[in-house]
C-alpha positions as CSV (number, residue, x, y, z in Angstrom):
1,M,36.0,-136.2,73.6
2,K,36.9,-134.8,70.4
3,N,37.1,-130.8,72.0
4,A,39.7,-132.3,73.9
5,T,41.9,-133.8,71.0
6,I,41.8,-131.1,69.4
7,R,43.3,-129.3,72.9
8,V,45.8,-131.9,73.4
9,G,46.7,-131.2,69.0
10,I,47.0,-127.0,69.6
11,A,48.6,-127.7,73.1
12,T,51.3,-129.8,71.8
13,T,51.9,-127.4,68.7
14,V,52.7,-124.9,70.5
15,M,54.7,-126.3,72.8
16,L,57.1,-127.5,69.7
17,G,57.4,-123.7,68.6
18,L,55.0,-124.1,65.3
19,M,51.6,-122.5,66.1
20,T,49.8,-120.4,63.2
21,A,46.8,-118.3,64.4
22,V,43.5,-121.2,63.4
23,P,40.1,-118.8,64.7
24,T,38.3,-120.7,66.1
25,A,34.5,-119.6,64.9
26,S,32.0,-118.7,67.8
27,A,27.8,-120.1,67.8
28,A,27.1,-117.4,66.9
29,E,29.4,-116.8,63.7
30,R,28.2,-120.7,63.0
31,S,24.9,-119.5,62.6
32,V,25.6,-117.1,60.4
33,P,25.0,-118.2,57.0
34,K,27.9,-118.8,54.3
35,E,28.6,-117.1,51.0
36,N,27.4,-119.5,48.3
37,T,23.9,-119.4,50.1
38,P,21.3,-118.3,48.1
39,I,18.7,-116.4,49.4
40,A,15.3,-117.8,49.9
41,T,12.2,-116.3,48.1
42,V,9.0,-116.4,47.5
43,E,6.6,-115.2,44.7
44,I,4.3,-112.5,44.6
45,K,2.5,-112.0,41.5
46,G,5.4,-113.1,39.7
47,I,7.7,-111.5,41.3
48,K,10.8,-113.0,43.6
49,V,10.4,-111.7,46.9
50,D,13.3,-112.0,50.0
51,R,11.3,-114.9,51.6
52,K,12.7,-112.4,55.2
53,A,11.1,-109.6,53.6
54,S,8.7,-107.6,55.5
55,A,5.0,-107.6,55.4
56,E,5.4,-103.9,54.2
57,T,7.2,-105.2,51.3
58,R,5.2,-107.8,50.4
59,R,2.6,-106.5,50.9
60,L,2.8,-103.3,48.6
61,I,4.4,-105.1,45.8
62,E,1.2,-107.7,45.9
63,A,-0.2,-103.5,45.6
64,D,1.5,-102.8,42.5
65,P,3.2,-105.6,41.1
66,L,4.0,-103.0,37.5
67,A,5.8,-100.5,39.3
68,A,8.0,-103.0,41.4
69,A,8.5,-104.9,37.8
70,A,9.7,-101.3,36.7
71,A,11.6,-100.3,39.3
72,A,13.8,-104.4,38.9
73,N,13.5,-103.5,34.8
74,A,15.5,-99.5,36.1
75,C,18.4,-102.0,37.6
76,G,18.9,-104.3,35.1
77,P,19.6,-107.7,34.2
78,G,19.9,-110.1,37.0
79,Y,18.1,-107.5,39.9
80,T,15.1,-109.9,40.0
81,I,14.7,-110.1,43.9
82,S,13.0,-107.6,45.6
83,T,15.2,-107.4,49.0
84,G,13.0,-104.2,50.2
85,A,9.8,-101.8,49.8
86,W,8.7,-99.2,51.2
87,R,5.6,-96.9,50.6
88,Y,5.9,-92.8,51.8
89,G,2.2,-92.0,51.4
90,A,1.2,-90.3,47.9
91,Y,4.7,-89.5,47.8
92,G,6.8,-92.0,46.7
93,S,8.2,-95.3,47.2
94,T,11.9,-96.8,47.4
95,Y,12.3,-100.3,46.0
96,T,15.9,-102.5,46.6
97,W,17.0,-105.0,44.3
98,T,19.3,-107.7,44.4
99,N,20.6,-110.4,42.2
100,G,21.2,-112.7,44.6
101,T,24.9,-113.0,44.3
102,S,28.1,-113.0,47.4
103,S,29.7,-110.3,45.7
104,G,31.9,-111.3,49.2
105,S,32.7,-113.1,51.9
106,G,29.7,-114.1,53.5
107,Y,25.8,-114.3,52.8
108,Y,25.7,-111.0,54.2
109,D,27.4,-109.2,50.5
110,K,24.6,-109.2,48.3
111,P,24.7,-106.6,45.5
112,I,22.1,-103.9,45.9
113,C,20.2,-102.0,43.4
114,A,18.4,-98.6,45.1
115,L,15.7,-96.5,43.1
116,F,13.4,-94.0,44.9
117,F,10.4,-93.1,42.7
118,N,8.2,-90.1,42.7
119,D,4.5,-90.9,42.6
120,T,3.4,-87.5,42.1
121,G,3.7,-86.7,38.9
122,A,5.4,-83.8,39.0
123,S,8.9,-82.6,39.5
124,R,9.9,-82.5,43.0
125,S,13.2,-82.4,44.4
126,I,14.0,-86.2,45.2
127,G,17.0,-88.1,46.3
128,V,18.5,-91.6,47.4
129,R,21.4,-92.3,49.3
130,L,22.7,-96.5,49.6
131,S,25.1,-97.2,52.1
132,S,26.8,-100.6,52.4
133,N,26.4,-102.6,55.5
134,Y,30.8,-101.9,55.5
135,T,31.8,-98.7,56.5
136,A,34.9,-98.8,54.2
137,D,32.3,-98.7,51.7
138,P,31.4,-95.1,50.3
139,T,28.1,-93.9,50.2
140,V,26.1,-93.5,46.8
141,E,23.6,-91.1,46.3
142,D,21.1,-89.0,44.1
143,F,19.2,-85.7,44.4
144,G,17.8,-83.8,41.9
145,T,14.8,-83.1,40.8
146,Y,12.7,-85.6,38.9
147,S,10.0,-86.6,37.3
148,S,10.3,-89.9,37.6
149,Y,12.7,-91.5,39.8
150,A,16.0,-90.8,41.8
151,G,18.3,-94.1,40.5
152,P,19.7,-96.9,40.1
153,L,21.9,-97.3,42.6
154,Y,24.7,-99.6,43.4
155,Q,25.9,-101.4,46.3
156,K,28.7,-104.5,46.2
157,R,28.2,-105.6,49.6
158,G,24.7,-103.9,50.3
159,Y,22.3,-106.0,52.3
160,C,21.7,-105.3,55.6
161,G,23.0,-101.7,53.9
162,T,20.7,-99.0,54.4
163,V,18.8,-97.1,52.1
164,Y,17.5,-93.6,52.5
165,S,14.9,-91.4,50.9
166,Y,14.1,-87.5,50.5
167,M,12.0,-85.5,49.2
168,K,10.4,-82.2,49.3
169,D,7.3,-81.2,48.1
170,S,6.3,-78.1,45.4
171,N,6.5,-75.5,48.2
172,G,9.5,-77.1,49.4
173,K,8.2,-78.3,52.4
174,V,10.5,-81.8,54.1
175,V,8.1,-84.5,53.0
176,V,10.0,-87.9,52.8
177,D,13.3,-88.4,55.2
178,N,13.6,-92.0,55.9
179,T,16.1,-94.6,56.0
180,Q,15.6,-97.9,55.8
181,T,17.5,-101.7,56.8
182,I,17.8,-103.3,53.4
183,G,17.4,-107.6,53.9
184,A,16.3,-109.3,57.1
185,C,19.3,-108.1,58.8
186,N,19.6,-108.5,63.0
């Protein structure tokens, strides 16, 4: 009955020439979390992890919470919620973090920090690239020869964006060349 009343009200407004565009949300749009909805977290060995993080992320953080904490510290104050961790054999590990705030109009507009750690113990050609979940936002990257890590990189709306990790071994062979989606996204 409520929808019928709304339709009659809209029809009356249109007939009077007073109509302004009032968007109506589809069922899918209504199910998207609102801007102020915090990321639900679980704690793994003292590290806050996005509750929807992959099993791999949880396993990596549980296996080496000190490395995860070092990545969070490199991102800076406030970046305390892990949104993803990926290990690439003995070569390196990529971590993404958020501070859980929203930087825009929706739940997925969370700021993200990304780093790619060189786990070889020697200087290598490595890089990390961080893309927002909006095509209008420029991609940021850090490529060079590093013994510790590439990054940190930041995107204001990086949740549901992508992180790219790259590494060459001492012979110049590409050994890491991977793109991952950040956060639990459809």
